[in-house]
C-alpha positions as semicolon CSV with decimal commas, in nm:
position;residue;x (nm);y (nm);z (nm)
1;X;0,000;0,000;0,000
2;X;0,126;0,349;-0,088
3;X;0,009;0,686;0,044
4;X;-0,049;0,974;-0,195
5;X;0,127;1,267;-0,027
6;X;0,128;1,637;-0,114
7;X;0,434;1,868;-0,124
8;X;0,242;2,178;-0,011
9;X;0,137;2,121;0,350
10;X;-0,087;2,427;0,388
11;X;-0,263;2,375;0,056
12;X;-0,235;2,000;-0,007
13;X;-0,362;1,878;-0,344
14;X;-0,392;1,542;-0,513
15;X;-0,151;1,617;-0,795
16;X;-0,154;1,380;-1,095
17;X;0,223;1,426;-1,132
18;X;0,274;1,283;-0,783
19;X;0,030;0,999;-0,848
20;X;0,220;0,886;-1,157
21;X;0,532;0,830;-0,948
22;X;0,335;0,589;-0,730
23;X;0,175;0,384;-1,007
24;X;0,326;0,062;-1,136
25;X;0,217;-0,250;-1,320
26;X;0,129;-0,393;-0,976
27;X;-0,128;-0,120;-0,905
28;X;-0,478;-0,264;-0,863
29;X;-0,681;0,010;-0,694
30;X;-0,643;0,385;-0,638
31;X;-0,870;0,558;-0,384
32;X;-0,907;0,934;-0,337
33;X;-1,152;1,208;-0,254
34;X;-1,327;1,429;-0,507
35;X;-1,315;1,701;-0,246
36;X;-1,146;1,694;0,093
37;X;-1,388;1,735;0,384
38;X;-1,120;1,951;0,550
39;X;-0,980;2,157;0,263
40;X;-1,273;2,189;0,024
41;X;-1,026;2,160;-0,266
42;X;-1,166;2,002;-0,583
43;X;-0,953;1,724;-0,730
44;X;-0,920;1,678;-1,106
45;X;-1,087;1,338;-1,111
46;X;-1,099;1,303;-1,488
47;X;-0,721;1,349;-1,518
48;X;-0,667;1,116;-1,223
49;X;-0,886;0,852;-1,391
50;X;-0,684;0,880;-1,712
51;X;-0,359;0,826;-1,521
52;X;-0,498;0,528;-1,330
53;X;-0,646;0,362;-1,638
54;X;-0,314;0,391;-1,817
55;X;-0,214;0,095;-1,597
56;X;-0,380;-0,221;-1,731
57;X;-0,641;-0,350;-1,485
58;X;-0,609;-0,062;-1,237
59;X;-0,933;0,076;-1,095
60;X;-1,028;0,411;-0,940
61;X;-1,263;0,457;-0,641
62;X;-1,368;0,811;-0,548
63;X;-1,516;0,934;-0,218
64;X;-1,748;1,223;-0,304
65;X;-1,915;1,279;0,032
66;X;-1,792;1,641;0,048
67;X;-1,843;1,710;-0,324
68;X;-2,192;1,574;-0,399
69;X;-2,387;1,851;-0,217
70;X;-2,223;2,122;-0,428
71;X;-2,193;2,004;-0,788
72;X;-2,373;1,788;-1,039
73;X;-2,177;1,471;-1,115
74;X;-2,143;1,296;-1,451
75;X;-2,006;0,942;-1,426
76;X;-1,948;0,906;-1,798
77;X;-1,746;1,227;-1,811
78;X;-1,538;1,141;-1,505
79;X;-1,488;0,780;-1,620
80;X;-1,441;0,648;-1,267
81;X;-1,487;0,283;-1,172
82;X;-1,650;0,343;-0,833
83;X;-1,804;0,658;-0,689
84;X;-1,962;0,684;-0,344
85;X;-2,121;0,931;-0,104
86;X;-2,383;0,939;0,168
87;X;-2,735;1,063;0,109
88;X;-2,734;1,263;0,431
89;X;-2,488;1,502;0,266
90;X;-2,740;1,577;-0,007
91;X;-3,030;1,645;0,229
92;X;-3,146;1,283;0,255
93;X;-3,122;0,990;0,498
94;X;-2,806;0,849;0,652
95;X;-2,757;0,581;0,386
96;X;-2,449;0,535;0,170
97;X;-2,459;0,507;-0,209
98;X;-2,212;0,341;-0,443
99;X;-2,192;0,372;-0,821
100;X;-1,994;0,100;-0,998
101;X;-1,920;0,099;-1,369
102;X;-2,066;-0,211;-1,526
103;X;-1,734;-0,332;-1,667
104;X;-1,563;-0,273;-1,334
105;X;-1,810;-0,491;-1,148
106;X;-1,648;-0,796;-1,304
107;X;-1,362;-0,759;-1,058
108;X;-1,599;-0,779;-0,759
109;X;-1,711;-1,088;-0,575
110;X;-2,031;-1,126;-0,379
111;X;-2,017;-1,065;-0,004
112;X;-2,319;-1,292;0,029
113;X;-2,115;-1,607;-0,032
114;X;-2,360;-1,894;-0,102
115;X;-2,673;-1,693;-0,033
116;X;-2,663;-1,438;-0,315
117;X;-2,560;-1,436;-0,676
118;X;-2,339;-1,190;-0,861
119;X;-2,569;-1,069;-1,136
120;X;-2,600;-0,712;-1,002
121;X;-2,419;-0,470;-0,777
122;X;-2,691;-0,516;-0,516
123;X;-2,633;-0,892;-0,522
124;X;-2,262;-0,841;-0,464
125;X;-2,275;-0,575;-0,191
126;X;-2,628;-0,575;-0,051
127;X;-2,619;-0,808;0,248
128;X;-2,978;-0,735;0,353
129;X;-3,260;-0,491;0,296
130;X;-3,190;-0,127;0,387
131;X;-3,412;0,059;0,632
132;X;-3,745;0,091;0,449
133;X;-3,845;0,427;0,597
134;X;-3,516;0,592;0,506
135;X;-3,498;0,434;0,163
136;X;-3,848;0,556;0,081
137;X;-3,730;0,917;0,114
138;X;-3,459;0,888;-0,153
139;X;-3,690;0,927;-0,459
140;X;-3,816;1,256;-0,312
141;X;-3,460;1,374;-0,261
142;X;-3,380;1,283;-0,623
143;X;-3,682;1,481;-0,739
144;X;-3,558;1,784;-0,546
145;X;-3,204;1,747;-0,679
146;X;-3,330;1,718;-1,037
147;X;-3,476;2,068;-1,007
148;X;-3,164;2,237;-0,870
149;X;-2,998;2,481;-1,113
150;X;-2,645;2,358;-1,045
151;X;-2,470;2,641;-1,229
152;X;-2,662;2,894;-1,021
153;X;-2,574;2,700;-0,706
154;X;-2,204;2,712;-0,791
155;X;-2,220;3,087;-0,856
156;X;-2,410;3,150;-0,532
157;X;-2,170;2,942;-0,325
158;X;-1,875;3,125;-0,477
159;X;-2,018;3,454;-0,348
160;X;-2,081;3,302;-0,005
161;X;-1,733;3,160;0,039
162;X;-1,584;3,482;-0,097
163;X;-1,730;3,676;0,198
164;X;-1,569;3,448;0,453
165;X;-1,241;3,383;0,269
166;X;-1,183;3,755;0,203
167;X;-1,234;3,824;0,572
168;X;-1,004;3,541;0,683
169;X;-0,734;3,653;0,437
170;X;-0,749;4,001;0,589
171;X;-0,637;3,872;0,928
172;X;-0,267;3,816;0,996
173;X;-0,341;3,572;1,280
174;X;-0,551;3,337;1,065
175;X;-0,424;3,057;0,840
176;X;-0,656;2,910;0,578
177;X;-0,594;2,544;0,502
178;X;-0,661;2,463;0,137
179;X;-0,723;2,704;-0,148
180;X;-0,725;3,062;-0,005
181;X;-0,948;3,181;-0,291
182;X;-1,320;3,189;-0,362
183;X;-1,291;3,042;-0,715
184;X;-1,569;2,783;-0,750
185;X;-1,359;2,593;-1,003
186;X;-1,099;2,528;-0,732
187;X;-1,302;2,471;-0,419
188;X;-1,641;2,415;-0,259
189;X;-1,750;2,613;0,049
190;X;-1,600;2,376;0,303
191;X;-1,358;2,621;0,463
192;X;-1,107;2,539;0,737
193;X;-0,868;2,762;0,925
194;X;-0,671;2,800;1,247
195;X;-0,602;3,106;1,462
196;X;-0,255;3,178;1,602
197;X;-0,245;3,139;1,978
198;X;-0,596;2,995;2,004
199;X;-0,718;2,638;2,003
200;X;-0,983;2,555;1,744
201;X;-1,212;2,426;2,017
202;X;-1,191;2,750;2,216
203;X;-1,285;2,962;1,915
204;X;-1,585;2,749;1,823
205;X;-1,704;2,721;2,185
206;X;-1,675;3,097;2,232
207;X;-1,885;3,173;1,924
208;X;-2,148;2,908;1,992
209;X;-2,183;3,030;2,352
210;X;-2,299;3,366;2,217
211;X;-2,486;3,276;1,899
212;X;-2,684;3,020;1,701
213;X;-2,412;2,976;1,439
214;X;-2,327;2,612;1,389
215;X;-1,973;2,524;1,288
216;X;-1,725;2,272;1,416
217;X;-1,368;2,199;1,522
218;X;-1,150;1,889;1,502
219;X;-1,008;1,650;1,241
220;X;-1,345;1,528;1,106
221;X;-1,216;1,172;1,066
222;X;-0,932;1,297;0,842
223;X;-0,668;1,231;1,107
224;X;-0,394;1,129;0,864
225;X;-0,437;1,448;0,661
226;X;-0,455;1,673;0,968
227;X;-0,169;1,516;1,160
228;X;0,073;1,374;0,904
229;X;0,028;1,618;0,616
230;X;-0,084;1,944;0,775
231;X;0,113;1,887;1,097
232;X;-0,172;1,981;1,332
233;X;-0,301;1,834;1,655
234;X;-0,532;1,550;1,538
235;X;-0,774;1,622;1,823
236;X;-0,799;2,002;1,812
237;X;-0,758;2,010;1,432
238;X;-0,912;2,304;1,248
239;X;-1,211;2,535;1,263
240;X;-1,448;2,438;0,981
241;X;-1,744;2,618;0,827
242;X;-1,957;2,435;0,571
243;X;-2,193;2,635;0,351
244;X;-2,455;2,522;0,099
245;X;-2,696;2,681;-0,145
246;X;-2,966;2,771;0,109
247;X;-2,729;2,984;0,319
248;X;-2,737;3,359;0,261
249;X;-2,480;3,634;0,247
250;X;-2,641;3,791;0,554
251;X;-2,580;3,471;0,751
252;X;-2,215;3,454;0,649
253;X;-2,164;3,825;0,715
254;X;-2,291;3,794;1,071
255;X;-2,082;3,480;1,117
256;X;-1,751;3,642;1,028
257;X;-1,840;3,942;1,247
258;X;-1,870;3,706;1,540
259;X;-1,544;3,541;1,448
260;X;-1,375;3,881;1,430
261;X;-1,498;3,962;1,779
262;X;-1,417;3,633;1,944
263;X;-1,078;3,557;1,796
264;X;-0,929;3,872;1,944
265;X;-0,707;3,814;2,251
266;X;-0,925;3,812;2,559
267;X;-0,859;4,056;2,841
268;X;-0,738;3,922;3,172
269;X;-0,931;4,169;3,389
270;X;-1,302;4,156;3,456
271;X;-1,475;4,446;3,289
272;X;-1,819;4,466;3,136
273;X;-1,769;4,191;2,879
274;X;-1,889;3,836;2,947
275;X;-1,611;3,712;2,715
276;X;-1,364;3,773;2,998
277;X;-1,529;3,502;3,206
278;X;-1,435;3,231;2,956
279;X;-1,082;3,180;3,091
280;X;-1,155;3,195;3,462
281;X;-1,136;2,880;3,673
282;X;-1,456;2,756;3,845
283;X;-1,311;2,859;4,184
284;X;-1,238;3,213;4,070
285;X;-1,576;3,234;3,903
286;X;-1,747;3,129;4,224
287;X;-1,546;3,377;4,431
288;X;-1,637;3,654;4,190
289;X;-2,001;3,549;4,207
290;X;-1,984;3,565;4,588
291;X;-1,836;3,916;4,572
292;X;-2,107;4,024;4,333
293;X;-2,370;3,865;4,554
294;X;-2,246;4,053;4,859
295;X;-2,268;4,381;4,671
296;X;-2,612;4,285;4,549
297;X;-2,738;4,214;4,899
298;X;-2,615;4,557;5,008
299;X;-2,794;4,719;4,718
300;X;-3,111;4,531;4,807
301;X;-3,092;4,661;5,163
302;X;-3,347;4,929;5,091
303;X;-3,581;4,699;4,902
304;X;-3,875;4,597;5,112
305;X;-3,830;4,223;5,124
306;X;-3,936;3,993;5,402
307;X;-3,616;3,788;5,374
308;X;-3,380;4,069;5,477
309;X;-3,464;4,037;5,849
310;X;-3,433;3,659;5,848
311;X;-3,072;3,522;5,830
312;X;-3,187;3,184;5,694
313;X;-3,405;3,348;5,435
314;X;-3,118;3,580;5,343
315;X;-2,893;3,278;5,289
316;X;-3,162;3,111;5,079
317;X;-3,195;3,431;4,880
318;X;-2,818;3,440;4,817
319;X;-2,821;3,075;4,706
320;X;-3,111;3,142;4,471
321;X;-2,934;3,444;4,324
322;X;-2,610;3,248;4,281
323;X;-2,794;2,972;4,092
324;X;-2,965;3,233;3,877
325;X;-2,634;3,401;3,787
326;X;-2,469;3,069;3,706
327;X;-2,759;2,966;3,482
328;X;-2,762;3,298;3,300
329;X;-2,388;3,268;3,232
330;X;-2,387;2,901;3,132
331;X;-2,691;2,923;2,904
332;X;-2,663;3,275;2,766
333;X;-2,305;3,387;2,845
334;X;-2,448;3,681;3,043
335;X;-2,208;3,831;3,296
336;X;-2,296;3,809;3,669
337;X;-2,319;4,188;3,686
338;X;-2,590;4,192;3,419
339;X;-2,760;3,884;3,566
340;X;-2,782;4,056;3,905
341;X;-2,948;4,355;3,744
342;X;-3,206;4,128;3,583
343;X;-3,264;3,947;3,911
344;X;-3,303;4,274;4,104
345;X;-3,559;4,402;3,856
346;X;-3,760;4,087;3,906
347;X;-3,751;4,133;4,284
348;X;-3,866;4,494;4,295
């Protein structure tokens, strides 16, 4: 087995020139991605297929799970032997799909042993019936996909990724992994980056604590690419945003504004920003809550409350306020100072 490496570690590509150095008359199968689920870079599958098929008997299998949601595919044009993706990536159920060229199926043997024949691809690879409910949804997904104007989708996605990529390129502390351009001929809007001095997890957690934007961090099952090629921590990995045709420019614009705000170095002193609380230990947080609570009780001294003359009730009131502040911070990233104000208003 040979691994197809890439000379450029920040913008790794599946170069045909590199592939040709790996091929020999012993080559039986070449496997690659149409688009990396980390980089978003589009591979030249047709040229790769030509190189592979120059070796007698060699076959090409392509993983298109990150490509299928963004472009229309033409098996005859690509001339691949096997092509696979999962329907959940194209708005359907969590079921995988495999295309196999008729002539290439001759090299396959049934997995059903004595219980199934080899007349069709289903006979060879289908061990049992798929989930009926999920399978029944696929014709509706196909109907939807048949109506998509794919050229318009590509143009729209190019505009979307341009907003984010232009912003990321403007920052000196951000490194884009993959093609640092919006060109739809070179990439799909699966965009990954890292921030100097910040873990990918911290950036994503900070944004999601303050917003409804959904994006992720990690290696996304591409551990060999992330660790061995890109040289990154295979656990923390990259920050990844995935966009599709139903996203809007407004959504992306707000997203990069949040990123701009939250990737700035955080202050070490408590001021008015709840961001500052992110780096404090639970003990320090609790101590700060207690200080805030004490000030709050003093401020509530003039409020006509029955609890103020009862020590036990006062303690219960402090406990209730502490729980309220903790909940407001954990759920909504609201600072204790602001949470106290809300609590006081509710008590008056």
